[in-house]
TORLUMKOL-80128 format. One record per residue (C-alpha): residue in one letter; x, y, z. Coordinates in steps of 0.5 Angstrom, whole numbers, plus 2048, in hexadecimal, padded with zeros to 3 digits. Layout:
N
{aa:A&u:X&v:Y&w:Z}
...
END
This chain:
393
{aa:M&u:816&v:805&w:834}
{aa:S&u:813&v:803&w:82E}
{aa:L&u:80E&v:808&w:82A}
{aa:S&u:809&v:805&w:826}
{aa:L&u:809&v:807&w:81E}
{aa:N&u:803&v:80C&w:820}
{aa:Q&u:807&v:810&w:825}
{aa:L&u:80D&v:810&w:821}
{aa:R&u:808&v:812&w:81B}
{aa:K&u:805&v:818&w:81F}
{aa:S&u:80C&v:81A&w:821}
{aa:F&u:80E&v:81A&w:81A}
{aa:V&u:808&v:81E&w:817}
{aa:H&u:808&v:823&w:81D}
{aa:T&u:810&v:825&w:81B}
{aa:K&u:80F&v:824&w:814}
{aa:H&u:80E&v:82B&w:812}
{aa:A&u:814&v:82E&w:817}
{aa:L&u:819&v:829&w:814}
{aa:I&u:817&v:82A&w:80C}
{aa:S&u:81D&v:82D&w:809}
{aa:Q&u:81C&v:833&w:805}
{aa:K&u:81C&v:830&w:7FE}
{aa:N&u:817&v:82C&w:801}
{aa:S&u:81B&v:826&w:7FE}
{aa:C&u:81C&v:822&w:804}
{aa:M&u:81A&v:821&w:80B}
{aa:L&u:81F&v:821&w:811}
{aa:I&u:81E&v:81B&w:816}
{aa:P&u:820&v:81C&w:81D}
{aa:V&u:824&v:816&w:820}
{aa:N&u:828&v:815&w:827}
{aa:H&u:830&v:815&w:827}
{aa:K&u:834&v:815&w:82D}
{aa:S&u:836&v:81C&w:830}
{aa:S&u:83C&v:81F&w:82B}
{aa:G&u:83F&v:824&w:830}
{aa:G&u:839&v:829&w:830}
{aa:R&u:838&v:828&w:828}
{aa:R&u:831&v:828&w:825}
{aa:P&u:82F&v:821&w:824}
{aa:K&u:82F&v:81F&w:81C}
{aa:K&u:828&v:81E&w:818}
{aa:K&u:827&v:819&w:813}
{aa:I&u:824&v:81C&w:80C}
{aa:Y&u:81E&v:818&w:809}
{aa:H&u:81E&v:81A&w:802}
{aa:R&u:816&v:81B&w:7FF}
{aa:V&u:815&v:818&w:7F9}
{aa:H&u:810&v:81C&w:7F5}
{aa:E&u:80D&v:818&w:7F0}
{aa:L&u:80A&v:813&w:7F6}
{aa:D&u:808&v:819&w:7FA}
{aa:K&u:804&v:81B&w:7F3}
{aa:V&u:801&v:814&w:7F3}
{aa:M&u:7FD&v:816&w:7F9}
{aa:D&u:7FB&v:81D&w:7F6}
{aa:L&u:7F9&v:81A&w:7EF}
{aa:Q&u:7F4&v:814&w:7F3}
{aa:K&u:7F0&v:819&w:7F6}
{aa:K&u:7EB&v:81B&w:7F0}
{aa:P&u:7EB&v:813&w:7EE}
{aa:S&u:7E9&v:811&w:7F5}
{aa:L&u:7E3&v:816&w:7F5}
{aa:I&u:7E1&v:814&w:7EE}
{aa:L&u:7E1&v:80C&w:7F0}
{aa:Q&u:7DE&v:80D&w:7F7}
{aa:L&u:7D8&v:811&w:7F4}
{aa:K&u:7D7&v:80B&w:7EE}
{aa:S&u:7D7&v:806&w:7F4}
{aa:I&u:7D2&v:80A&w:7F8}
{aa:I&u:7CE&v:80B&w:7F2}
{aa:Q&u:7CE&v:804&w:7F0}
{aa:S&u:7CC&v:802&w:7F7}
{aa:Q&u:7C6&v:805&w:7F6}
{aa:K&u:7BF&v:801&w:7F4}
{aa:H&u:7BE&v:804&w:7EE}
{aa:H&u:7C6&v:807&w:7ED}
{aa:S&u:7C3&v:80E&w:7EE}
{aa:L&u:7C5&v:812&w:7F4}
{aa:L&u:7C1&v:818&w:7F6}
{aa:L&u:7C5&v:81E&w:7F7}
{aa:R&u:7C2&v:81F&w:7FE}
{aa:D&u:7C4&v:818&w:800}
{aa:L&u:7CB&v:81A&w:7FE}
{aa:E&u:7CD&v:81D&w:805}
{aa:K&u:7CA&v:816&w:809}
{aa:Q&u:7CF&v:812&w:805}
{aa:V&u:7D6&v:816&w:806}
{aa:G&u:7D5&v:81C&w:80B}
{aa:F&u:7D4&v:823&w:80A}
{aa:V&u:7DB&v:825&w:809}
{aa:Q&u:7DC&v:820&w:804}
{aa:K&u:7D6&v:821&w:800}
{aa:W&u:7D8&v:828&w:7FD}
{aa:N&u:7DE&v:824&w:7FA}
{aa:F&u:7DA&v:81F&w:7F7}
{aa:M&u:7D5&v:824&w:7F4}
{aa:T&u:7DB&v:828&w:7F1}
{aa:V&u:7DD&v:821&w:7EE}
{aa:I&u:7D6&v:820&w:7EB}
{aa:E&u:7D6&v:827&w:7E8}
{aa:K&u:7DD&v:826&w:7E6}
{aa:Y&u:7DC&v:820&w:7E2}
{aa:P&u:7D6&v:820&w:7DE}
{aa:S&u:7D9&v:81A&w:7DA}
{aa:I&u:7D8&v:815&w:7E0}
{aa:F&u:7D2&v:818&w:7E4}
{aa:R&u:7CC&v:81B&w:7E2}
{aa:V&u:7C7&v:81E&w:7E6}
{aa:V&u:7BF&v:81D&w:7E4}
{aa:G&u:7B9&v:820&w:7E7}
{aa:G&u:7B8&v:827&w:7E9}
{aa:S&u:7B1&v:82B&w:7EA}
{aa:T&u:7AC&v:826&w:7EB}
{aa:T&u:7B1&v:820&w:7ED}
{aa:P&u:7B7&v:820&w:7F2}
{aa:P&u:7BD&v:821&w:7EF}
{aa:S&u:7C2&v:81A&w:7EF}
{aa:V&u:7C8&v:818&w:7EC}
{aa:R&u:7C9&v:812&w:7E8}
{aa:L&u:7CF&v:810&w:7E3}
{aa:T&u:7CF&v:812&w:7DC}
{aa:D&u:7CD&v:80C&w:7D6}
{aa:K&u:7D5&v:80C&w:7D5}
{aa:A&u:7D7&v:80B&w:7DC}
{aa:Q&u:7D2&v:806&w:7DE}
{aa:K&u:7D4&v:802&w:7D8}
{aa:I&u:7DC&v:802&w:7DA}
{aa:A&u:7D9&v:801&w:7E2}
{aa:N&u:7D6&v:7FB&w:7DF}
{aa:D&u:7DD&v:7F8&w:7DE}
{aa:E&u:7DE&v:7F8&w:7E5}
{aa:A&u:7DB&v:7F1&w:7E6}
{aa:E&u:7E0&v:7EE&w:7E1}
{aa:A&u:7E6&v:7F2&w:7E5}
{aa:R&u:7E4&v:7EF&w:7EB}
{aa:N&u:7E3&v:7E8&w:7E9}
{aa:M&u:7EA&v:7E8&w:7E6}
{aa:M&u:7ED&v:7EB&w:7ED}
{aa:E&u:7EA&v:7E5&w:7F1}
{aa:P&u:7EF&v:7E0&w:7F0}
{aa:I&u:7F4&v:7E6&w:7F1}
{aa:L&u:7F1&v:7E8&w:7F8}
{aa:V&u:7F0&v:7E0&w:7FA}
{aa:K&u:7F8&v:7DF&w:7F9}
{aa:N&u:7FA&v:7E6&w:7FC}
{aa:L&u:7F5&v:7E5&w:802}
{aa:R&u:7F8&v:7DE&w:803}
{aa:K&u:7FF&v:7E1&w:803}
{aa:L&u:7FD&v:7E6&w:808}
{aa:L&u:7FB&v:7E0&w:80C}
{aa:M&u:801&v:7DD&w:80B}
{aa:L&u:806&v:7E2&w:80D}
{aa:S&u:803&v:7E3&w:814}
{aa:V&u:805&v:7DF&w:81A}
{aa:D&u:7FF&v:7DB&w:81B}
{aa:C&u:7FC&v:7DB&w:814}
{aa:R&u:7F6&v:7DF&w:817}
{aa:V&u:7F5&v:7E6&w:816}
{aa:P&u:7EF&v:7EA&w:81A}
{aa:L&u:7E9&v:7EB&w:815}
{aa:E&u:7E9&v:7F2&w:817}
{aa:K&u:7F0&v:7F4&w:815}
{aa:I&u:7EF&v:7F0&w:80E}
{aa:E&u:7E9&v:7F5&w:80E}
{aa:F&u:7ED&v:7FB&w:80F}
{aa:I&u:7F2&v:7FA&w:809}
{aa:E&u:7EC&v:7F7&w:804}
{aa:S&u:7ED&v:7FC&w:800}
{aa:E&u:7F4&v:7FC&w:7FF}
{aa:L&u:7F3&v:7F5&w:7FE}
{aa:G&u:7EE&v:7F6&w:7F8}
{aa:L&u:7E9&v:7F1&w:7FD}
{aa:P&u:7E1&v:7F3&w:7FC}
{aa:S&u:7DE&v:7F6&w:802}
{aa:D&u:7DA&v:7EF&w:803}
{aa:F&u:7E0&v:7EB&w:802}
{aa:K&u:7DE&v:7E7&w:809}
{aa:E&u:7D8&v:7E5&w:805}
{aa:S&u:7D9&v:7E5&w:7FE}
{aa:L&u:7E0&v:7E2&w:7FE}
{aa:I&u:7E2&v:7DE&w:804}
{aa:P&u:7DD&v:7D9&w:804}
{aa:K&u:7DF&v:7D7&w:7FD}
{aa:Y&u:7E5&v:7D4&w:7FF}
{aa:P&u:7E4&v:7D0&w:805}
{aa:D&u:7EA&v:7CC&w:804}
{aa:I&u:7EE&v:7D2&w:805}
{aa:F&u:7EB&v:7D7&w:80A}
{aa:S&u:7E7&v:7D7&w:810}
{aa:V&u:7E4&v:7DC&w:814}
{aa:K&u:7E6&v:7DA&w:81C}
{aa:E&u:7E5&v:7DD&w:822}
{aa:V&u:7EA&v:7DF&w:827}
{aa:K&u:7E9&v:7E1&w:82E}
{aa:G&u:7E3&v:7E5&w:82B}
{aa:K&u:7E6&v:7E8&w:824}
{aa:G&u:7E5&v:7E5&w:81E}
{aa:Y&u:7EB&v:7E3&w:81A}
{aa:L&u:7EC&v:7E1&w:813}
{aa:Q&u:7F0&v:7DA&w:813}
{aa:L&u:7F4&v:7D6&w:80E}
{aa:E&u:7F2&v:7CF&w:80D}
{aa:N&u:7F7&v:7CD&w:807}
{aa:W&u:7FE&v:7CF&w:807}
{aa:D&u:801&v:7CF&w:800}
{aa:S&u:809&v:7CF&w:7FF}
{aa:L&u:808&v:7D1&w:7F8}
{aa:L&u:805&v:7D8&w:7FA}
{aa:A&u:80B&v:7D9&w:800}
{aa:V&u:80F&v:7DD&w:7FB}
{aa:T&u:810&v:7E4&w:7FB}
{aa:A&u:80F&v:7EA&w:7F6}
{aa:R&u:816&v:7EB&w:7F6}
{aa:E&u:818&v:7E4&w:7F5}
{aa:E&u:813&v:7E4&w:7EF}
{aa:R&u:817&v:7EA&w:7EC}
{aa:L&u:81E&v:7E7&w:7ED}
{aa:A&u:81C&v:7E0&w:7EB}
{aa:R&u:819&v:7E4&w:7E4}
{aa:E&u:81F&v:7E8&w:7E3}
{aa:G&u:824&v:7E1&w:7E4}
{aa:I&u:827&v:7E3&w:7EB}
{aa:M&u:825&v:7DE&w:7EF}
{aa:N&u:829&v:7D8&w:7EB}
{aa:F&u:830&v:7DB&w:7EC}
{aa:A&u:831&v:7DD&w:7F3}
{aa:G&u:838&v:7DB&w:7F2}
{aa:A&u:83A&v:7DF&w:7EC}
{aa:Q&u:839&v:7E5&w:7F0}
{aa:K&u:83F&v:7E5&w:7F5}
{aa:K&u:843&v:7EB&w:7F2}
{aa:V&u:83D&v:7EF&w:7F0}
{aa:R&u:83D&v:7F6&w:7F4}
{aa:I&u:837&v:7FA&w:7F6}
{aa:S&u:836&v:800&w:7F1}
{aa:K&u:836&v:807&w:7F3}
{aa:D&u:82E&v:807&w:7F3}
{aa:G&u:82E&v:801&w:7F8}
{aa:N&u:82C&v:7FB&w:7F4}
{aa:Y&u:82F&v:7F5&w:7F4}
{aa:Q&u:82E&v:7EF&w:7EF}
{aa:G&u:82D&v:7E9&w:7F4}
{aa:P&u:828&v:7E4&w:7F7}
{aa:Y&u:827&v:7E8&w:7FE}
{aa:A&u:827&v:7EF&w:7FB}
{aa:F&u:821&v:7F4&w:7FA}
{aa:R&u:820&v:7F9&w:7F5}
{aa:L&u:822&v:800&w:7F8}
{aa:N&u:820&v:807&w:7F5}
{aa:F&u:823&v:80C&w:7F9}
{aa:P&u:821&v:814&w:7F8}
{aa:A&u:825&v:818&w:7F3}
{aa:G&u:827&v:81C&w:7F9}
{aa:F&u:82A&v:817&w:7FD}
{aa:R&u:832&v:815&w:7FD}
{aa:P&u:834&v:80F&w:800}
{aa:N&u:83B&v:80F&w:802}
{aa:M&u:840&v:809&w:801}
{aa:S&u:83F&v:807&w:808}
{aa:Y&u:837&v:807&w:807}
{aa:L&u:838&v:803&w:801}
{aa:A&u:83D&v:7FE&w:804}
{aa:E&u:838&v:7FD&w:80A}
{aa:L&u:832&v:7FC&w:805}
{aa:E&u:836&v:7F7&w:801}
{aa:K&u:837&v:7F3&w:807}
{aa:W&u:82F&v:7F4&w:808}
{aa:Q&u:82D&v:7F2&w:801}
{aa:K&u:831&v:7EC&w:801}
{aa:M&u:82F&v:7E9&w:807}
{aa:E&u:82B&v:7E3&w:807}
{aa:F&u:824&v:7E3&w:80B}
{aa:P&u:81E&v:7DF&w:80D}
{aa:S&u:818&v:7DF&w:809}
{aa:P&u:813&v:7E3&w:80B}
{aa:Y&u:80E&v:7DD&w:80A}
{aa:L&u:812&v:7D9&w:810}
{aa:N&u:80F&v:7DB&w:817}
{aa:A&u:812&v:7E1&w:81A}
{aa:R&u:812&v:7DD&w:821}
{aa:R&u:818&v:7D9&w:81F}
{aa:F&u:81D&v:7DF&w:81E}
{aa:E&u:820&v:7E3&w:823}
{aa:A&u:81E&v:7EA&w:822}
{aa:K&u:824&v:7ED&w:823}
{aa:D&u:828&v:7E9&w:81E}
{aa:P&u:82A&v:7ED&w:817}
{aa:K&u:827&v:7E8&w:813}
{aa:A&u:820&v:7E8&w:817}
{aa:R&u:820&v:7F0&w:816}
{aa:K&u:821&v:7EF&w:80F}
{aa:R&u:81B&v:7EA&w:80F}
{aa:V&u:817&v:7EF&w:812}
{aa:V&u:819&v:7F4&w:80C}
{aa:A&u:817&v:7EE&w:807}
{aa:V&u:810&v:7EE&w:80B}
{aa:L&u:80E&v:7F5&w:80A}
{aa:H&u:810&v:7F4&w:803}
{aa:E&u:80C&v:7EE&w:802}
{aa:L&u:806&v:7F2&w:805}
{aa:L&u:806&v:7F8&w:801}
{aa:S&u:807&v:7F3&w:7FA}
{aa:L&u:800&v:7F0&w:7FC}
{aa:T&u:7FC&v:7F6&w:7FB}
{aa:M&u:7FA&v:7F9&w:7F5}
{aa:Q&u:7FD&v:7FF&w:7F5}
{aa:K&u:803&v:7FD&w:7F9}
{aa:R&u:802&v:802&w:7FF}
{aa:M&u:7FF&v:802&w:805}
{aa:T&u:7FE&v:807&w:80B}
{aa:S&u:803&v:807&w:810}
{aa:A&u:7FD&v:806&w:815}
{aa:Q&u:7FB&v:800&w:811}
{aa:L&u:802&v:7FD&w:811}
{aa:D&u:802&v:7FE&w:819}
{aa:A&u:7FC&v:7FA&w:81A}
{aa:F&u:7FF&v:7F4&w:818}
{aa:Y&u:805&v:7F4&w:81D}
{aa:S&u:803&v:7EE&w:821}
{aa:E&u:801&v:7EA&w:81B}
{aa:Y&u:807&v:7EB&w:818}
{aa:L&u:80C&v:7EC&w:81D}
{aa:L&u:80E&v:7F3&w:81A}
{aa:P&u:813&v:7F8&w:81E}
{aa:S&u:810&v:7FD&w:823}
{aa:R&u:814&v:802&w:820}
{aa:L&u:811&v:801&w:819}
{aa:L&u:811&v:808&w:817}
{aa:L&u:819&v:808&w:818}
{aa:C&u:819&v:801&w:814}
{aa:L&u:816&v:804&w:80E}
{aa:I&u:81A&v:80B&w:80E}
{aa:K&u:821&v:807&w:80F}
{aa:H&u:81F&v:803&w:809}
{aa:H&u:81D&v:809&w:805}
{aa:G&u:820&v:806&w:7FE}
{aa:M&u:81A&v:801&w:7FF}
{aa:F&u:814&v:805&w:802}
{aa:Y&u:812&v:80C&w:802}
{aa:I&u:80E&v:80F&w:807}
{aa:T&u:809&v:815&w:805}
{aa:N&u:805&v:819&w:809}
{aa:K&u:801&v:81C&w:803}
{aa:G&u:7FA&v:81A&w:804}
{aa:A&u:7F6&v:819&w:80A}
{aa:R&u:7FA&v:814&w:80D}
{aa:S&u:802&v:812&w:80D}
{aa:T&u:803&v:80D&w:807}
{aa:V&u:808&v:808&w:806}
{aa:F&u:80A&v:806&w:7FE}
{aa:L&u:80E&v:801&w:7FC}
{aa:K&u:812&v:804&w:7F7}
{aa:E&u:814&v:7FF&w:7F2}
{aa:A&u:80D&v:7FE&w:7F0}
{aa:Y&u:80D&v:806&w:7EE}
{aa:D&u:810&v:809&w:7E7}
{aa:G&u:810&v:810&w:7E9}
{aa:S&u:808&v:811&w:7EB}
{aa:N&u:806&v:80B&w:7E7}
{aa:L&u:805&v:804&w:7EA}
{aa:I&u:808&v:7FF&w:7E6}
{aa:D&u:804&v:7F9&w:7E6}
{aa:K&u:7FC&v:7FA&w:7E7}
{aa:C&u:7F7&v:7F4&w:7E9}
{aa:P&u:7F0&v:7F4&w:7E5}
{aa:L&u:7EC&v:7F8&w:7EA}
{aa:L&u:7F2&v:7FE&w:7E9}
{aa:L&u:7F1&v:7FD&w:7E2}
{aa:F&u:7E9&v:7FE&w:7E2}
{aa:Y&u:7EA&v:804&w:7E7}
{aa:S&u:7EF&v:807&w:7E3}
{aa:K&u:7EA&v:806&w:7DC}
{aa:F&u:7E4&v:809&w:7E0}
{aa:V&u:7E8&v:80F&w:7E3}
{aa:A&u:7EA&v:811&w:7DC}
{aa:L&u:7E3&v:813&w:7DA}
{aa:S&u:7E5&v:819&w:7DE}
{aa:G&u:7EA&v:81B&w:7D8}
{aa:R&u:7EF&v:81D&w:7DD}
{aa:K&u:7F6&v:81A&w:7DB}
{aa:D&u:7F9&v:81A&w:7E2}
{aa:M&u:7F3&v:816&w:7E5}
{aa:D&u:7F4&v:811&w:7DF}
{aa:L&u:7FA&v:80D&w:7E2}
{aa:H&u:7F8&v:80D&w:7E9}
{aa:G&u:7F1&v:80A&w:7EB}
{aa:G&u:7F1&v:80C&w:7F2}
{aa:I&u:7ED&v:807&w:7F6}
{aa:P&u:7E7&v:809&w:7FA}
{aa:S&u:7E9&v:80A&w:802}
{aa:S&u:7E6&v:804&w:806}
END
């Protein structure tokens, strides 16, 4: 019986602490094997990548700073009464935000007191930088339209429920009012249609020029797509990488030591041709190895469309029917741990596209992330300067 990703994740989290090695450098993933005469079943080791675990810790304070900035700016006079903070964020979170207000006077200024209720607003310097957000969002618009278009092109029916897009709007960089502020501006590309009582975002105009994956764009820049025939005698290296037109960039953790049989199978997989993620998944038999490799390409492309090249496992699982993802999605991600990394740091399990990071740093940043980094840098914290945590939706 197939288990959902949520069921697998709950089981994974439940056994996590019992299965972590003494050095806390890897996790043991139970897998089923045939009986071996009373011997214990083997366990696969899932190695931690501490730099990516660190990303989740580094984003906590920036996320609070940016969220409080947004709350303050949403108020009529760009000033929030401290007594109203609990209404905005809840009783428990209120104290976290109070700590942020106290800790970063370079960003937040408390005014009022004995005769007037105290309120918090941005400092003049923070407000000056905050004014740049409008320009950053203007620069983001063509990027958002392109990525939203590609998101729909990846789906089997070129449409996705609006509620699922809202579920990942922060990851894509969409404004919270994108249904009113963005979609109506492009009637030749998008439309909103009701299907069985549910609102869907529908693609109106297919563009073959956009049906190119981030992986293919990188290979084209490196000149690899143009000389596939010259790669016949090139063997895969010990790090799993192969310079071919159907290969993915891999980055195994330091503690992973593949044997020769593993590398031989990996070389065969890296060389295997597979259909484009932008072709309709219904055209392919799910059991075909090429179709299974195509699923990996779909996951790679989905993560590439996000600002920070990561999504929670629940967000990926939400698109199961639109992209015909495997029912055992978590196991698929674990199998391809050279490409994807799953961390349980933070409130939710998060999936990273490993090639997008250099240690804990995101390599390429969109205009909105650059703005976030600039604003958070006012805190004076160097570890917060480079990560630009996103306020959770």
